[in-house]
LOLO-973452 format. One record per atom (N, C-alpha, C): x, y, z. Coordinates in pm, whole numbers, plus 50000, padded with zeros to 5 digits. Layout:
<tidos>
XYZ
...
</tidos>
This chain:
<tidos>
966869529786268
967979530586172
968079544886121
969259549886105
969469563286054
969939562685911
969989574385850
970419574985710
971859570885694
972619570985801
974019567385791
974259552585814
973189544885839
973359530785869
973939523385750
974599512285779
975169504085673
974049497785592
974289494585464
973259488685380
972859474985430
971599471885419
971079459085462
971049449485345
970709436785370
970539427385259
969489431885160
968509439485205
967519444885112
968179452285000
969089461085034
969759468784933
970619459984845
971339450584907
972289442684829
971559433284734
970359428884771
969609420184681
969009427984566
968569439884591
967689446484498
968359450884372
969129461184386
969589466484262
970819459784216
971659458084287
971869462084424
971799476884427
972469483984412
972739496584383
972289506884446
972459508084526
972079521284537
972669527484650
973499521484727
973689528684848
972329533784866
971389526884788
970059532184786
969419531184920
969879522385003
969229521885134
969299535385199
970429542085192
970529555385251
969489564685192
969299563785062
968319572484998
966919568885040
966639555785051
965309551585092
965009556385233
965979554585321
965769559085458
965559574085462
966369581385386
966229595885381
964869599585324
964459592785217
963169595985157
962029592985252
962149582085327
961109578785423
960999589485531
962139595085568
962129605085672
961589618485623
961799621385494
961489634685445
960199635485364
959829624485301
958669624985212
957389621885288
956239626085235
954979622585298
954819607485302
954169602085405
953999587485413
953119582385301
953389569985261
952539563685160
951639553685228
950519550485165
949559541385225
950089527185226
949919520285334
950329506485346
949099497585326
949179488485231
948049479785202
948299465885258
947279458785299
947489446185369
947829434485279
947409434785155
947609422985070
949079421085037
949509408385032
950919405385011
951439411084881
950619410484774
951089414984643
950539428684606
949979435784702
949369448684670
950429458984637
950199466384529
951099477184490
950309489884462
949199491584533
948329502884504
948949516184544
950049515684621
950739528084654
951699532284545
951899523984443
952859526884337
952129532984217
952519544884182
951979551684064
953119553783965
952969548783846
953989550083742
953619561883654
954579570783632
954319582583550
953969578683407
953149586583344
952779584083205
954009584683115
954059576483011
955209576882919
955389590882859
956639594782842
956939607582779
957759605082653
957449612482548
958179610882423
959429619582430
960589613382408
961859620782416
962439623582279
961999616382179
962429618482041
961409611381952
961529613181823
960589606581734
960669591581751
959529585581785
959399571081803
960219565581919
960519574082016
961259569782136
960539575282258
960229566482355
959509570482475
960249565882600
960019573182708
960569569882839
959439566882936
959509555182999
958649551883113
959549552783235
959389563183312
960349566283418
960229556683534
961379552583585
961429545483712
961319555383826
961439550283947
961279559284062
961929553284185
962289562084277
962739558384410
961659563084506
960929553484564
959779556584647
960059553384793
959469560784884
959629557385025
959209542985054
960049535885127
959779522285176
959749511785065
960049515784943
959989506684829
961359505184767
961599493384710
962759491784625
962529499484496
963589504084430
963409512584312
963039504884186
962559512184087
962429507483950
963369515783864
964059509383770
964869516683675
964019522183562
964609531183485
963929536583367
963749525883260
962669527183186
962439519083066
962399528382945
963129524682841
963119532182715
962479523282609
961549528782532
960859521082429
961109527582293
961649519582202
961869523882064
960799517281976
960119525281897
959079519981808
959629518281667
959489506181615
959859503481477
958639499881397
958799497981269
957629494981184
956969481681215
957689472481279
957109459181305
956909456381454
957189466081540
956999463381682
957779472981769
957919469381896
958589477581995
959819470582050
960849478582074
962049473882142
962059480482280
962059472382384
961989477182522
963349475482587
963909486482637
965179485982707
964889486982857
965069475882927
964879474283071
963399473883108
963089465683208
961699462183235
961259464783379
962089471383460
961669475083594
961619463483691
961059466183807
960939456283915
959469452983945
958669463383968
957329461284021
956319457983911
955259450883952
954179447583860
953609460183797
953459470783876
952889483183822
953729488683708
955039487583718
955919492483611
955769483783487
955749470683509
955579461683395
954239463983326
953189466083403
951869468483343
951839481683267
952629491383312
952719503983237
953359501683100
954349492783095
954969489382966
953949482582876
953209472982931
952199465882852
951109475582803
950679484482892
949639493882852
950109502782739
951399506682744
951919514882636
951929506982505
952379494482510
952399486282389
950989484882331
950009482782418
948639481382371
948129494382309
948549505582366
948109518482312
948699520982173
949889515382148
950509517082016
950059506381918
949349496081970
948859484981888
949999477981815
951089476181891
952269469381837
952789459381940
953339448181894
953889438581989
955279442682037
955639438082153
957029439082197
957779427482133
958759430482049
959479420081977
960889417882032
961409427682108
962749426182164
962829433382298
963539427282391
963849433282521
965369433682533
965889445482559
967329446882582
967519450182730
968319442182799
968649445182938
970009451982944
970019464083000
971299471283013
972229464183110
971669457383211
972459449783308
971489441583391
972019433283481
971209423383549
970579428083680
970819440083729
970219444583855
968709442983848
968099438783959
966719434383956
965719445383924
966089457883943
965159468583907
965179471483758
965949463583682
965999465283536
965569452683461
965469441283529
965189428683459
963979421083512
963439425183627
962399416983690
961129415883607
960889425483519
959709424783433
959849415583315
961039410083291
961249401783173
960269390183160
960139381483264
959269369683246
957829373383215
957289383383282
955899387183257
955689392683118
956619400783070
956489406282936
956659395482830
957559386082855
957729375082759
956489366182756
955839364482871
954609356582874
953519363582792
953469376882801
952469384382726
952799385182577
954099385082546
954559386182408
955569374882383
955069362682356
955949350982346
957019352082239
956819360682141
957819362082036
958989370982074
958909377582187
959969386982227
961229379482266
962369384482222
963669378982257
964409388882346
965109383482445
965889391682538
967339391882493
967899403882481
969289406082444
970009412082566
971089405682608
971819410482726
973169403682731
974029408582819
975319401982840
975109389282922
976169381582939
976109369383018
976389371783167
976499384383207
976879387283346
975869382083447
974629379883405
973619374583496
974049360983551
974799353083474
975209339783521
976069340783646
977059349483643
977899351283760
977129357183877
976179366183847
975389372383953
974499362084023
973879353083946
973009342984006
973799333584096
974999329984054
975789320684131
976459327184251
976689340284244
977429346984350
976619357484423
976549369184365
975929380684433
974509377884478
973659373284388
972259371584423
972039359784517
972859349384504
972739338084596
973069342384739
974159349584756
974529354184889
973509364184942
973089373184858
972119383184901
970799376684942
970429365884874
969219358684913
969319353185053
970459347285085
970659342185221
970569353485323
971209364585294
971189375885386
969769381485401
969049381985292
967709387785295
966749379185375
966879365985363
966009357285442
966259359285591
967509361585627
967799364485767
967229378085806
967329387585718
966839401185746
965329401385764
964619392585695
963169392185705
962689388485844
963549383285927
963169379886064
962969392286150
963449403586102
963269415986177
961789419786182
961349424986296
959959429186311
959749443786272
960839450586236
960759464986212
960719468686064
960599458885977
960589461685834
959209466785794
959099478185727
957789482685678
957169472185588
955849470585591
955219460085510
955489461585361
955579474085313
955879476185170
957259470785136
958219473385225
959569468685203
959639453585209
958929447685305
958899433085317
958369426785189
957309432485133
956759427085008
957789427584896
958539438584891
959539439784786
960659429684804
961079427384928
962119417384952
961639403584907
960419400084945
959889387084905
959769386084753
959379396984690
959309396984544
960669395084480
961679401484535
963029399984482
963549385784501
963249379884617
963659365984641
963019356684539
961739358884509
961069350484411
961659352384272
961999364784238
962609367484107
963959360484095
964779361684200
966099355284196
965979340084193
964989334584263
964789320084262
964429314984124
963799323584046
963449320183907
964479326183811
965739326283856
966789333283783
966999328483641
966709315883614
966899310883478
966069318683378
964929323883424
964059331583335
964619345383303
965689349383372
966299362383347
967449361583248
967859349583212
968989348183120
968569352482979
969509358082904
969149362982769
968879351682671
967979354182579
967779345082466
968919346782365
969419359082355
970509362282262
971629368582345
972599360682393
973699366382473
974589375082386
974999386282443
975879395582372
977279394282429
978169388282350
979559386782390
980449397582331
979869405882247
980579417082185
979529427082139
979969439082108
979059449182055
978569444781916
977289447681890
976699443481763
975729454181713
975609455181582
974569463481520
973509453781468
972279455581515
971199446481482
969999454281429
969189447581353
967899453181313
966829446681399
966199454881483
965179450081575
963899457781548
962819450681527
961529456781494
961649465781371
962549462381281
962749470381161
963559482881183
964229483781298
964989495681334
966439491481358
967389498581296
968799495281311
969349501781438
969909493481526
970359498281656
971709491981690
972559499581756
973839494381805
973669490281950
973949477681978
973949472582114
975399470982156
975849479882243
977259481182277
977559474582410
978509465382411
978899458382534
980019465782603
979809468682731
980829475182815
981209465282925
982339458182910
982729448683014
983309455583136
983059449583252
983669454183378
983469469183398
982219473183401
981869487283420
980949488383542
979679492183523
978759492283637
978499478083688
978549468483597
978529454183632
979609447483548
979649434183554
980629426883473
980349428183324
979109431483289
978769433183148
977559442083130
977779454683091
976679464083067
976459465282917
975209467482880
974849469582740
974169483182728
974709491682642
974049504482616
973689505182469
972569511682441
971959511482308
972099525182244
972539525282119
972539537682042
971659535881921
970679544781908
969749544481796
970099556081702
970629552781586
971129563081494
970009571981443
968839566581419
967759574581361
967349586081453
967259583381581
966839593681676
967999600581745
969189594481736
970389598981807
970149598981959
969449588482002
969219586082144
970119574582190
970779576682304
971559566182368
970869562382498
970489549782512
969929544682637
971069537782710
971539543782817
972849539882874
972739532183004
971539529083051
971409521283172
972099527783291
972629519583380
973229524883502
974669529583484
975109530883360
976369537883336
976219552683368
974979557383374
974669570983421
973459569883511
973559575083632
972439574883726
972459587483810
971299591483851
971149601983950
970319596384065
970599600684189
971399612384228
972869609584254
973319597284231
974709593484253
975039581884160
976299579684127
976639567184059
976369555484153
975799544784102
975489532984182
976649523084166
977529522884263
978829516284249
978909502384311
977789496584353
977819484284430
978549472784361
978419471484230
979049460484157
980049465784054
980609477484080
981299484883975
982799482383970
983319483383848
984759484383819
984969498583762
985459507783843
985509521783799
986309524183672
987399516983651
988199519683531
987459515483404
986819503983408
985999499983294
984839509383271
984319514883381
983219524483372
983679537283303
984859542083340
985409553883271
985489551483121
985999539683084
986159536482943
984809536282872
983779530882938
982459530382877
981889544382856
982089553182953
981609566882938
982299573982822
983569571182802
984279577082688
983689572082557
983379559182549
982799553682427
981429559882399
980649561882502
979359568582482
979579582682429
980539589782489
980809603582447
981229604382300
981939594382252
982379594282113
981229592282016
980099587482067
978929585281982
978179598381964
977699601481845
977069614481821
975619615181871
975409611281995
974059611782049
973639626282075
972339628482075
971769641282117
971189640382257
970619628582288
969979626382418
970509613382475
970939613682602
971329601682675
970289599382785
969719587282788
968719584082889
969369575182994
969479580083119
970139572283224
969279560483270
969909551883350
969159541183415
968239546383523
968619557483584
967819564283685
968029579183667
966969586683656
967079600983636
966519605483503
966559618383480
965969624383361
966909623683241
966349624083119
967199624483000
968159636283003
969329634282943
970389644382945
970779648282803
971089661082786
971719665882664
973189661982665
973879664582555
975329661882553
976049670082660
975659682582675
976319690982775
976069685482916
974869680882942
974579675283075
975329662183097
975399653982993
976189641683004
977639644983034
978179655082970
979579659082993
979789663183139
978829670283195
978909674183337
978939661683425
978049652383397
977979640183478
979269632183466
979749630683344
980969622783322
982169629083394
982319642183385
983419648783453
983309647183604
982089647983657
981879646383800
982199632083844
981849622383760
982159608383791
983669606183798
984379611083698
985829609383697
986449615983819
985979627883853
986489634883970
986189627184098
985019620984105
984659613284224
985559601084240
985819594084131
986699582384139
988109586784178
988579597584120
989909602584155
989959606684302
988909613384349
988869617784489
988889605784583
988129595284547
988059583584635
989409576384644
990259578384544
991579572284548
992639580884614
992219592584663
993139601784730
992989600484882
993629609484955
993529609585100
992379618385150
991579623485059
990459631885098
989349623285160
988529629485243
987499622185316
986289619585229
985439610385277
984189607585206
983319620085199
983329628185304
982519640285303
982999650185197
984309651385183
984849660485082
984519655684942
984689642684918
984389637284785
982909638984752
982039636284850
980609637584827
980209652084804
980849661184877
980549675484858
980929679884718
982059675084668
982459678384532
981429673184432
980989660684452
980009654684360
978719662684361
978169665384478
976889672184484
976989686384427
978119692684445
978299705884386
978399705384235
979169695684184
979379694784039
978099690983965
977219683384030
976019678583962
974759686484002
974949697984066
973799705884112
972839709283998
973369712183880
972509716183768
971709704483712
972069692183751
971369680383703
970259675983798
970189682383914
969159679184013
968079689884013
966959686584076
965909696484097
966289705984208
965449715984233
965779726184332
965559721784477
964899710484499
964589706184635
965879702884709
966169709584822
967409706584896
967469692284948
966319685584960
966329671685003
967029662784901
966909666384772
967609658684670
969119659584688
969609671284725
971039672884751
971469664384870
970629663784974
970979655985092
971039641085060
970079636184982
970099622184941
971349619384859
971669628184764
972849626584681
974109625884766
974199634484863
975389634784949
975499621985031
974409617585093
974449605485176
974819593285093
974209592084975
974509580584890
975979580584848
976479592284811
977869592984763
978839590284876
978569595284994
979429592085108
979479577085133
978339570585125
978299555985141
979199549185038
979069553084913
979849546484809
981349548784826
981739560684861
983159563484878
983729555084992
983039554985106
983579548385224
983369533285222
982119528885199
981759514785219
982009506185096
982169512284981
982419504484859
983839506584809
984199518984776
985509521384715
986639520384817
986559527984926
987629527385026
987749513385086
986619506785103
986629493685169
987189482685082
987289484984952
987689474184861
988789478284764
989649487184808
990799490784725
990459498484600
989399506684603
989089515184490
988089509684391
987529498084419
986489492384332
985529484584420
984439479784363
983499471984444
984069458284474
983509451984575
983949438584611
983619428484503
982729432084411
982299422884306
982989425284173
983929434584171
984699437084049
985819426884038
985849419683929
986889409383907
987969414083811
987859426283761
988879431483671
990169434083747
991299431283684
992589433383749
993129447083713
</tidos>
């Protein structure tokens, strides 16, 4: 399989997101090999970076895109006087254990989990964390219901067929099986407190705005604004190295980015990628709008992707491989998602 290959059921089940298959294939080709372990549930090749403090009482546990592995999204932890608020819980056991280890180091319970959206690299840790902290409540939109009945059900069927291939790396096979098990236990991913509108809540003694963005990156995204720190945790409404458009409604996404911009945040933490200043967020937002406009024109996928990678160069590291991954992913999204479905994803129900 080459980096230009069409996405497999692995990709569609996982985040989905990512046109990530292209990035995974590219990463496998360019990055040093990782050790393959024989045990079905072994994750000894996965190393989670130590938490980093991004503002007073706010920490980031970074997700990652690893060779041969499905990704983990970023986790943001807000500390309040009575506990911790965790935004997104990753996919792999190693990521979930990093969240638990951080909570234990702070000697505080996790009292609330906010899911920015239902993609499995952001919610798969929910059941394990709730088992460890039975008092924790999950706050999220109801979009998971439609995903379980539609997207994830179909992707499960496709993935089971894909598992018959003999060429799947063992690490990837383990991740597919893990995702299938997570989706099969989908009821455990539903929120305890469904968010049907934006709300300001006091969680762990901390006042936070939980903002609902309908028909954006998914049918219902939730982004968090914490007034005390002026940190916005925006989930997959912002991602690097490319927007993840698999379940997206671009017009609703534009509207959500405008609402974030109107908020007086100092730091925006993406669903994937490093924290951004307001100026960096503005660069990303302008590049996103230009990408959507380009995809609706007669310009080619290569031209649109070249514009994106050029506009977001300052948001990436210096490694030219990062630019190549960004370009491949963006070309996939322009051609296989936007062009193929009239300017939006096949899963966008907005008119």
